DSSP file (Angstrom, degrees, kcal/mol; ACC not computed):
  #  RESIDUE AA STRUCTURE BP1 BP2  ACC     N-H-->O    O-->H-N    N-H-->O    O-->H-N    TCO  KAPPA ALPHA  PHI   PSI    X-CA   Y-CA   Z-CA
    1    1 A M              0   0    0      0, 0.0    28,-2.9     0, 0.0     2,-0.4   0.000 360.0 360.0 360.0 139.9    0.0    0.0    0.0
    2    2 A K  E     -a   29   0A   0     26,-0.2    53,-2.7    51,-0.2    54,-1.8  -0.872 360.0-163.2-104.8 135.6    1.3    3.5   -0.9
    3    3 A V  E     -ab  30  56A   0     26,-3.1    28,-3.2    -2,-0.4     2,-0.5  -0.966   9.4-147.9-120.3 115.8    0.7    6.4    1.5
    4    4 A F  E     -ab  31  57A   0     52,-3.0    54,-3.3    -2,-0.5     2,-0.6  -0.734  11.0-154.4 -85.4 126.5    1.2    9.9    0.2
    5    5 A I  E     - b   0  58A   0     26,-3.0    28,-0.4    -2,-0.5     2,-0.4  -0.894  14.9-175.3-105.7 119.0    2.4   12.3    2.8
    6    6 A S  E     + b   0  59A   0     52,-3.3    54,-2.6    -2,-0.6     2,-0.3  -0.932  22.7 112.0-119.2 137.8    1.5   16.0    2.3
    7    7 A S        -     0   0    0     -2,-0.4    54,-0.1    52,-0.2     2,-0.1  -0.937  68.6 -74.6-178.2 169.5    2.6   19.0    4.3
    8    8 A T        -     0   0    0     52,-0.5     4,-0.1    -2,-0.3    52,-0.0  -0.429  50.5-138.9 -69.8 166.0    4.6   22.2    4.0
    9    9 A Y  S >  S+     0   0    0      2,-0.1     3,-1.5    -2,-0.1     4,-0.3   0.955  79.4  47.1 -98.3 -66.9    8.2   21.2    4.2
   10   10 A Q  G >  S+     0   0    0      1,-0.3     3,-0.8     2,-0.2    96,-0.1   0.872 116.7  44.7 -48.3 -49.0   10.7   23.3    6.2
   11   11 A D  G 3  S+     0   0    0      1,-0.2    -1,-0.3     2,-0.1    -2,-0.1   0.633 121.6  36.8 -75.6 -13.6    8.5   23.6    9.3
   12   12 A L  G <> S+     0   0    0     -3,-1.5     4,-2.5     1,-0.1    -1,-0.2   0.063  71.7 121.9-131.1  30.5    7.5   20.0    9.4
   13   13 A I  H <> S+     0   0    0     -3,-0.8     4,-2.4    -4,-0.3     5,-0.2   0.935  81.8  46.1 -58.6 -48.6   10.6   18.1    8.3
   14   14 A D  H  > S+     0   0    0      1,-0.2     4,-2.4     2,-0.2    -1,-0.2   0.889 112.7  50.2 -63.3 -37.6   10.7   16.0   11.6
   15   15 A Y  H  > S+     0   0    0      2,-0.2     4,-2.1     1,-0.2    -1,-0.2   0.867 111.4  48.6 -68.9 -37.6    7.0   15.3   11.4
   16   16 A R  H  X S+     0   0    0     -4,-2.5     4,-2.5     2,-0.2    -2,-0.2   0.912 112.1  49.1 -66.1 -42.1    7.2   14.1    7.8
   17   17 A R  H  X S+     0   0    0     -4,-2.4     4,-2.1    -5,-0.2    -2,-0.2   0.918 112.2  47.0 -62.7 -45.5   10.2   11.9    8.7
   18   18 A K  H  X S+     0   0    0     -4,-2.4     4,-2.7     2,-0.2    -1,-0.2   0.880 111.8  51.4 -66.5 -40.0    8.4   10.4   11.7
   19   19 A T  H  X S+     0   0    0     -4,-2.1     4,-2.3    -5,-0.2    -2,-0.2   0.932 110.2  48.5 -65.3 -41.3    5.3    9.8    9.6
   20   20 A A  H  X S+     0   0    0     -4,-2.5     4,-2.4     2,-0.2    -2,-0.2   0.884 111.2  50.4 -61.9 -38.1    7.2    8.1    6.9
   21   21 A E  H  X S+     0   0    0     -4,-2.1     4,-2.3     2,-0.2    -2,-0.2   0.924 111.2  49.3 -69.2 -41.2    9.0    5.9    9.5
   22   22 A A  H  X S+     0   0    0     -4,-2.7     4,-1.0     1,-0.2    -2,-0.2   0.905 111.6  48.3 -65.2 -39.3    5.6    4.9   11.0
   23   23 A V  H ><>S+     0   0    0     -4,-2.3     5,-2.0     1,-0.2     3,-0.6   0.929 112.6  48.6 -64.1 -44.3    4.2    4.0    7.6
   24   24 A E  H ><5S+     0   0    0     -4,-2.4     3,-1.8     1,-0.2    -2,-0.2   0.836 105.0  58.4 -66.7 -35.6    7.3    1.9    6.8
   25   25 A R  H 3<5S+     0   0    0     -4,-2.3    -1,-0.2     1,-0.3    -2,-0.2   0.780 101.7  56.4 -66.0 -23.6    7.1    0.1   10.2
   26   26 A L  T <<5S-     0   0    0     -4,-1.0    -1,-0.3    -3,-0.6    -2,-0.2   0.358 124.6-108.1 -87.1   6.5    3.7   -1.0    9.1
   27   27 A G  T < 5S+     0   0    0     -3,-1.8    -3,-0.2     1,-0.3     2,-0.2   0.693  81.1 122.0  79.3  17.7    5.2   -2.5    6.0
   28   28 A Q      < -     0   0    0     -5,-2.0     2,-0.6    -6,-0.1    -1,-0.3  -0.613  65.1-108.8-107.6 171.4    3.8    0.2    3.7
   29   29 A Q  E     -a    2   0A   0    -28,-2.9   -26,-3.1    -2,-0.2     2,-0.4  -0.884  23.8-148.6-106.0 123.7    5.5    2.6    1.3
   30   30 A G  E     -a    3   0A   0     -2,-0.6     2,-0.5   -28,-0.2   -26,-0.2  -0.735   9.5-159.3 -88.5 135.9    5.6    6.3    2.2
   31   31 A V  E     +a    4   0A   0    -28,-3.2   -26,-3.0    -2,-0.4     2,-0.3  -0.970  22.9 156.6-118.0 118.4    5.5    8.7   -0.8
   32   32 A R    >   -     0   0    0     -2,-0.5     3,-1.9   -28,-0.2     4,-0.1  -0.990  49.0-115.1-148.7 151.4    6.8   12.2   -0.2
   33   33 A M  G >  S+     0   0    0    -28,-0.4     3,-1.7    -2,-0.3     4,-0.4   0.743 105.5  68.1 -62.0 -29.5    8.2   15.0   -2.3
   34   34 A E  G 3  S+     0   0    0      1,-0.3    -1,-0.3     2,-0.1     3,-0.1   0.638 107.2  41.4 -69.5 -10.9   11.7   15.0   -0.8
   35   35 A V  G <  S+     0   0    0     -3,-1.9    -1,-0.3     1,-0.1    -2,-0.2   0.258  85.5  98.5-116.5  12.4   12.3   11.6   -2.3
   36   36 A F  S <  S-     0   0    0     -3,-1.7    -2,-0.1    -4,-0.1    -1,-0.1   0.851  70.8-154.8 -67.5 -35.4   10.7   12.2   -5.7
   37   37 A G        -     0   0    0     -4,-0.4     2,-0.2    -3,-0.1    -1,-0.1  -0.117  39.9 -37.5  80.2 170.8   14.0   13.0   -7.5
   38   38 A A        +     0   0    0      2,-0.0     3,-0.0    -2,-0.0     0, 0.0  -0.492  65.9 174.7 -71.9 137.1   14.3   15.1  -10.6
   39   39 A R        -     0   0    0      2,-0.3     7,-0.1    -2,-0.2    -2,-0.0  -0.964  39.8-125.7-141.5 152.9   11.5   14.6  -13.1
   40   40 A P  S    S+     0   0    0      0, 0.0    -1,-0.1     0, 0.0     2,-0.0   0.766  88.3  81.0 -72.6 -25.8   10.6   16.4  -16.4
   41   41 A E  S    S-     0   0    0      1,-0.1    -2,-0.3     2,-0.1     2,-0.1  -0.313  89.5 -99.4 -77.5 164.5    7.1   17.2  -15.2
   42   42 A G     >  -     0   0    0      1,-0.1     4,-2.4    -2,-0.0     5,-0.2  -0.330  37.6-101.0 -74.0 164.9    6.2   20.2  -13.0
   43   43 A A  H  > S+     0   0    0      1,-0.2     4,-2.8     2,-0.2     5,-0.2   0.870 120.6  53.0 -55.9 -44.2    5.7   19.8   -9.3
   44   44 A T  H  > S+     0   0    0      2,-0.2     4,-2.2     1,-0.2    -1,-0.2   0.928 111.3  46.2 -61.4 -44.8    1.9   19.9   -9.6
   45   45 A E  H  > S+     0   0    0      2,-0.2     4,-2.2     1,-0.2    -2,-0.2   0.915 112.5  50.5 -65.8 -44.6    1.8   17.1  -12.2
   46   46 A V  H  X S+     0   0    0     -4,-2.4     4,-2.7     1,-0.2     5,-0.2   0.954 111.0  48.6 -59.5 -50.3    4.2   15.0  -10.2
   47   47 A C  H  X S+     0   0    0     -4,-2.8     4,-2.3     1,-0.2    -2,-0.2   0.902 112.1  48.3 -57.4 -43.8    2.2   15.4   -7.0
   48   48 A C  H  X S+     0   0    0     -4,-2.2     4,-2.3    -5,-0.2    -1,-0.2   0.870 111.0  50.5 -65.4 -36.0   -1.1   14.5   -8.8
   49   49 A K  H  X S+     0   0    0     -4,-2.2     4,-1.8     2,-0.2    -2,-0.2   0.916 112.0  47.4 -67.9 -43.4    0.5   11.5  -10.4
   50   50 A E  H  < S+     0   0    0     -4,-2.7     4,-0.4     2,-0.2    -2,-0.2   0.862 111.8  50.0 -68.6 -33.1    1.9   10.2   -7.0
   51   51 A I  H >< S+     0   0    0     -4,-2.3     3,-1.4    -5,-0.2    -2,-0.2   0.923 108.0  54.0 -70.2 -40.7   -1.5   10.8   -5.4
   52   52 A D  H 3< S+     0   0    0     -4,-2.3    -2,-0.2     1,-0.3    -1,-0.2   0.894 111.0  46.2 -54.2 -40.1   -3.2    8.9   -8.2
   53   53 A E  T 3< S+     0   0    0     -4,-1.8    -1,-0.3    -5,-0.1     2,-0.2   0.512 101.0  86.2 -85.1  -1.7   -0.8    6.0   -7.5
   54   54 A S    <   -     0   0    0     -3,-1.4   -51,-0.2    -4,-0.4     3,-0.1  -0.589  61.8-154.5 -99.6 160.9   -1.3    6.1   -3.7
   55   55 A D  S    S+     0   0    0    -53,-2.7    35,-1.3     1,-0.3     2,-0.3   0.746  80.8  32.8 -99.9 -33.2   -4.0    4.3   -1.7
   56   56 A I  E     -bc   3  90A   0    -54,-1.8   -52,-3.0    33,-0.2     2,-0.5  -0.953  64.7-150.3-130.3 146.0   -4.0    6.7    1.3
   57   57 A F  E     -bc   4  91A   0     33,-3.3    35,-2.7    -2,-0.3     2,-0.5  -0.971  11.0-169.4-115.5 126.0   -3.4   10.5    1.7
   58   58 A V  E     -bc   5  92A   0    -54,-3.3   -52,-3.3    -2,-0.5     2,-0.4  -0.970   6.1-167.4-116.2 119.7   -1.9   11.8    5.0
   59   59 A G  E     -bc   6  93A   0     33,-2.6    35,-2.9    -2,-0.5     2,-0.5  -0.895   5.0-167.6-106.4 135.4   -1.9   15.6    5.5
   60   60 A I  E     - c   0  94A   0    -54,-2.6   -52,-0.5    -2,-0.4     2,-0.4  -0.982  11.2-177.7-121.8 126.9    0.0   17.3    8.2
   61   61 A Y  E     + c   0  95A   0     33,-2.7    35,-2.7    -2,-0.5     4,-0.1  -0.975  15.9 147.9-133.1 139.2   -0.8   21.0    8.9
   62   62 A A        -     0   0    0      2,-0.4    -1,-0.1    -2,-0.4    45,-0.1   0.258  69.7 -41.4-129.4-106.1    0.7   23.5   11.3
   63   63 A H  S    S+     0   0    0     43,-0.4    45,-2.6    -2,-0.0     2,-0.4   0.211 104.5  83.6-125.5  14.5    1.1   27.3   10.8
   64   64 A R        -     0   0    0     43,-0.2    -2,-0.4     1,-0.1   -56,-0.2  -0.973  52.4-161.7-122.0 136.2    2.2   27.7    7.2
   65   65 A Y        -     0   0    0     -2,-0.4    12,-0.3     1,-0.2    13,-0.3   0.886  45.6-151.4 -76.5 -44.7   -0.1   27.8    4.2
   66   66 A G        -     0   0    0      9,-0.1     2,-0.2    11,-0.1    -1,-0.2  -0.449  30.1 -13.1 103.3-174.1    2.9   27.0    1.8
   67   67 A Y        -     0   0    0     -2,-0.1     9,-2.5     8,-0.1    10,-0.3  -0.441  47.7-159.5 -74.2 131.8    4.1   27.6   -1.6
   68   68 A I        -     0   0    0      7,-0.3     7,-0.2    -2,-0.2     3,-0.1  -0.952  24.0-127.3-105.2 115.9    1.6   28.9   -4.2
   69   69 A P    >   -     0   0    0      0, 0.0     3,-2.3     0, 0.0     5,-0.0  -0.263  41.7 -79.1 -61.7 153.6    2.8   28.2   -7.8
   70   70 A P  T 3  S+     0   0    0      0, 0.0     3,-0.1     0, 0.0     0, 0.0  -0.265 119.4  14.1 -52.9 134.0    3.0   31.1  -10.2
   71   71 A G  T 3  S+     0   0    0      1,-0.3     2,-0.2    -3,-0.1     0, 0.0   0.496 106.9 117.3  77.9   3.1   -0.5   32.0  -11.6
   72   72 A G    <   -     0   0    0     -3,-2.3    -1,-0.3     1,-0.1    -4,-0.1  -0.557  55.1-156.6-103.2 170.9   -2.2   29.8   -8.9
   73   73 A D  S    S+     0   0    0     -2,-0.2     2,-0.3    -3,-0.1    -1,-0.1   0.667  75.6  60.1-108.2 -30.5   -4.6   30.5   -6.1
   74   74 A L  S    S-     0   0    0      1,-0.1     2,-0.1     2,-0.0    -2,-0.0  -0.712  80.8-116.7-106.1 150.6   -3.9   27.5   -3.9
   75   75 A S     >  -     0   0    0     -2,-0.3     4,-2.5    -7,-0.2    -7,-0.3  -0.339  34.6-108.8 -70.1 162.3   -0.8   26.4   -2.2
   76   76 A M  H  > S+     0   0    0     -9,-2.5     4,-2.7     2,-0.2     5,-0.2   0.886 120.8  55.1 -57.6 -39.6    0.7   23.0   -3.2
   77   77 A T  H  > S+     0   0    0    -12,-0.3     4,-1.8   -10,-0.3    -1,-0.2   0.923 110.9  42.7 -63.3 -47.7   -0.5   21.6    0.2
   78   78 A E  H  > S+     0   0    0    -13,-0.3     4,-2.5     2,-0.2     5,-0.2   0.914 112.9  53.5 -68.7 -40.5   -4.1   22.7   -0.4
   79   79 A M  H  X S+     0   0    0     -4,-2.5     4,-2.8     1,-0.2    -2,-0.2   0.939 108.3  50.1 -57.6 -47.2   -4.1   21.5   -4.0
   80   80 A E  H  X S+     0   0    0     -4,-2.7     4,-2.1     1,-0.2    -1,-0.2   0.896 109.8  51.0 -62.0 -38.5   -2.9   18.1   -2.9
   81   81 A Y  H  X S+     0   0    0     -4,-1.8     4,-2.2     2,-0.2    -2,-0.2   0.948 112.9  44.4 -60.7 -51.2   -5.6   17.8   -0.3
   82   82 A H  H  X S+     0   0    0     -4,-2.5     4,-3.1     1,-0.2     5,-0.2   0.907 112.5  52.6 -60.8 -42.6   -8.4   18.7   -2.8
   83   83 A Y  H  X S+     0   0    0     -4,-2.8     4,-1.7    -5,-0.2    -1,-0.2   0.907 109.6  48.3 -62.4 -42.8   -7.0   16.4   -5.4
   84   84 A A  H  <>S+     0   0    0     -4,-2.1     5,-2.3    -5,-0.2    -1,-0.2   0.917 114.4  46.0 -62.5 -46.6   -6.9   13.5   -3.0
   85   85 A V  H ><5S+     0   0    0     -4,-2.2     3,-1.7     1,-0.2    -2,-0.2   0.925 112.2  50.5 -65.1 -45.7  -10.5   14.2   -1.9
   86   86 A E  H 3<5S+     0   0    0     -4,-3.1    -1,-0.2     1,-0.3    -2,-0.2   0.831 110.9  49.5 -61.5 -31.5  -11.8   14.6   -5.5
   87   87 A H  T 3<5S-     0   0    0     -4,-1.7    -1,-0.3    -5,-0.2    -2,-0.2   0.200 116.5-115.6-100.6  18.4  -10.1   11.3   -6.5
   88   88 A K  T < 5 +     0   0    0     -3,-1.7     2,-0.2     1,-0.2    -3,-0.2   0.848  55.5 161.8  60.0  42.6  -11.7    9.5   -3.5
   89   89 A K      < -     0   0    0     -5,-2.3     2,-0.5    -6,-0.1    -1,-0.2  -0.586  52.5 -98.7 -84.4 152.8   -8.5    8.6   -1.7
   90   90 A S  E     -c   56   0A   0    -35,-1.3   -33,-3.3    -2,-0.2     2,-0.5  -0.663  50.0-157.0 -68.5 121.8   -8.7    7.6    2.0
   91   91 A V  E     +c   57   0A   0     -2,-0.5     2,-0.4   -35,-0.2   -33,-0.2  -0.922  21.4 176.9-115.6 126.2   -7.8   10.9    3.7
   92   92 A F  E     -c   58   0A   0    -35,-2.7   -33,-2.6    -2,-0.5     2,-0.4  -0.994  11.3-167.3-126.5 128.2   -6.4   11.4    7.1
   93   93 A C  E     -cd  59 125A   0     31,-1.1    33,-2.4    -2,-0.4     2,-0.4  -0.943   7.9-164.9-122.4 137.0   -5.3   14.9    8.4
   94   94 A F  E     -c   60   0A   0    -35,-2.9   -33,-2.7    -2,-0.4     2,-0.4  -0.987   7.6-167.0-119.3 128.0   -3.3   15.9   11.4
   95   95 A V  E     -c   61   0A   0     -2,-0.4   -33,-0.2    31,-0.3     2,-0.2  -0.950  23.5-121.5-121.3 133.0   -3.3   19.5   12.6
   96   96 A V        -     0   0    0    -35,-2.7     2,-0.1    -2,-0.4   -36,-0.0  -0.518  40.8-104.1 -66.3 135.1   -0.9   20.9   15.2
   97   97 A D    >   -     0   0    0     -2,-0.2     3,-1.5     1,-0.1    -1,-0.1  -0.401  21.8-130.0 -63.0 136.1   -2.8   22.3   18.1
   98   98 A E  T 3  S+     0   0    0      1,-0.3    -1,-0.1    -2,-0.1     4,-0.1   0.726 107.9  52.3 -60.1 -23.2   -2.9   26.2   18.0
   99   99 A E  T 3  S+     0   0    0      2,-0.1    -1,-0.3     0, 0.0    -2,-0.1   0.560  82.1 106.9 -92.0 -10.2   -1.7   26.3   21.7
  100  100 A Y  S <  S-     0   0    0     -3,-1.5    -4,-0.0     1,-0.1     2,-0.0  -0.532  85.2-102.1 -72.6 133.7    1.3   24.1   21.1
  101  101 A P        -     0   0    0      0, 0.0     2,-0.3     0, 0.0    -1,-0.1  -0.318  48.1-176.6 -59.5 132.5    4.6   26.1   21.2
  102  102 A W        -     0   0    0     -4,-0.1     5,-0.1    -3,-0.0    -4,-0.0  -0.981  34.7 -98.7-136.8 144.4    5.8   26.8   17.7
  103  103 A R    >   -     0   0    0     -2,-0.3     3,-2.7     1,-0.2   -92,-0.0  -0.453  31.7-137.8 -61.5 119.2    8.9   28.5   16.2
  104  104 A P  G >  S+     0   0    0      0, 0.0     3,-1.8     0, 0.0    -1,-0.2   0.788 100.8  63.6 -49.1 -36.1    7.8   32.0   15.2
  105  105 A A  G 3  S+     0   0    0      1,-0.3    -2,-0.1     3,-0.0   -94,-0.1   0.667 101.4  53.3 -64.5 -16.2    9.8   31.9   12.0
  106  106 A F  G <  S+     0   0    0     -3,-2.7     2,-0.5   -95,-0.1   -43,-0.4   0.086  87.9  91.4-106.9  22.2    7.4   29.0   10.9
  107  107 A I    <   -     0   0    0     -3,-1.8   -43,-0.2    -5,-0.1     2,-0.2  -0.968  69.0-146.1-116.5 115.6    4.2   30.9   11.5
  108  108 A E        -     0   0    0    -45,-2.6     2,-0.1    -2,-0.5    -2,-0.1  -0.502   7.4-147.6 -82.8 151.6    2.9   32.8    8.5
  109  109 A G     >  -     0   0    0      1,-0.2     4,-2.1    -2,-0.2     3,-0.4  -0.129  46.5  -9.7 -94.0-164.1    1.1   36.1    8.7
  110  110 A E  T  4 S+     0   0    0      1,-0.3    -1,-0.2     2,-0.2     0, 0.0  -0.412 118.7  18.4 -75.2 153.7   -1.6   37.4    6.4
  111  111 A P  T  > S+     0   0    0      0, 0.0     4,-1.6     0, 0.0     3,-0.4  -0.994 128.3  49.7 -80.8  -9.3   -2.8   36.7    3.8
  112  112 A A  H  > S+     0   0    0     -3,-0.4     4,-2.3     1,-0.2    -2,-0.2   0.860 104.7  59.7 -59.8 -37.3   -1.5   33.2    4.1
  113  113 A R  H  X S+     0   0    0     -4,-2.1     4,-2.3     1,-0.2    -1,-0.2   0.905 106.6  46.9 -57.1 -46.9   -2.8   32.8    7.7
  114  114 A A  H  > S+     0   0    0     -3,-0.4     4,-2.1     1,-0.2    -1,-0.2   0.876 112.3  49.6 -62.8 -41.0   -6.4   33.4    6.5
  115  115 A K  H  X S+     0   0    0     -4,-1.6     4,-1.8     2,-0.2    -1,-0.2   0.853 111.1  49.8 -69.3 -33.4   -6.0   30.9    3.6
  116  116 A L  H  X S+     0   0    0     -4,-2.3     4,-2.8     2,-0.2    -2,-0.2   0.902 109.9  51.0 -69.4 -42.0   -4.6   28.3    6.0
  117  117 A Q  H  X S+     0   0    0     -4,-2.3     4,-1.7     1,-0.2    -2,-0.2   0.907 110.0  49.7 -61.2 -41.9   -7.5   28.8    8.5
  118  118 A A  H  X S+     0   0    0     -4,-2.1     4,-0.6     2,-0.2    -1,-0.2   0.897 112.3  48.8 -64.6 -40.6  -10.0   28.3    5.6
  119  119 A L  H >X S+     0   0    0     -4,-1.8     3,-1.3     1,-0.2     4,-1.0   0.928 108.2  52.1 -66.5 -44.4   -8.2   25.2    4.6
  120  120 A K  H 3< S+     0   0    0     -4,-2.8     3,-0.4     1,-0.3    -1,-0.2   0.834 102.9  60.1 -60.3 -32.7   -8.1   23.8    8.1
  121  121 A A  H 3< S+     0   0    0     -4,-1.7    -1,-0.3     1,-0.2    -2,-0.2   0.712 107.8  46.7 -67.0 -21.0  -11.9   24.3    8.4
  122  122 A K  H << S+     0   0    0     -3,-1.3    -1,-0.2    -4,-0.6    -2,-0.2   0.653  89.0 115.6 -92.8 -18.7  -12.3   22.0    5.4
  123  123 A L     <  -     0   0    0     -4,-1.0     2,-1.0    -3,-0.4    -3,-0.0  -0.072  68.3-128.0 -61.3 148.3  -10.1   19.2    6.5
  124  124 A V        -     0   0    0    -30,-0.0   -31,-1.1     2,-0.0     2,-0.2  -0.854  43.8-150.6 -89.9 103.5  -11.1   15.7    7.4
  125  125 A L  B     -d   93   0A   0     -2,-1.0     2,-0.5   -33,-0.1   -31,-0.2  -0.507  18.0-148.0 -92.3 149.5   -9.5   15.6   10.8
  126  126 A V              0   0    0    -33,-2.4   -31,-0.3    -2,-0.2   -34,-0.0  -0.953 360.0 360.0-106.1 121.9   -8.0   12.7   12.8
  127  127 A W              0   0    0     -2,-0.5    -1,-0.1   -33,-0.1   -33,-0.1   0.406 360.0 360.0 -99.7 360.0   -8.5   13.2   16.6
């Protein structure tokens, strides 16, 4: 079984690694962008292809909305979530508690903050 792991990167490196380790301990394959390697397609196409080939989508969300490709409206992270839902993947989302201490450099201000709050309101949450 393939598990696509989605999140912003710099702020959640350790969380992504721990998630991949947990997935692999279960004998499954973790799919995440930091191991994609160079490809001729753009990032959006690669992510969509990898989600298509995955059985489960795991989203991890903290205080960054993330990279918005040129000409786009949504961050890669939000686009991945919507794509997984639209393609009927099993979706599990984890959100860092707003009260949990977080490095200020990894907390985005406006307008990203409002976009992140709107995304979090849509998520299928795992409690």
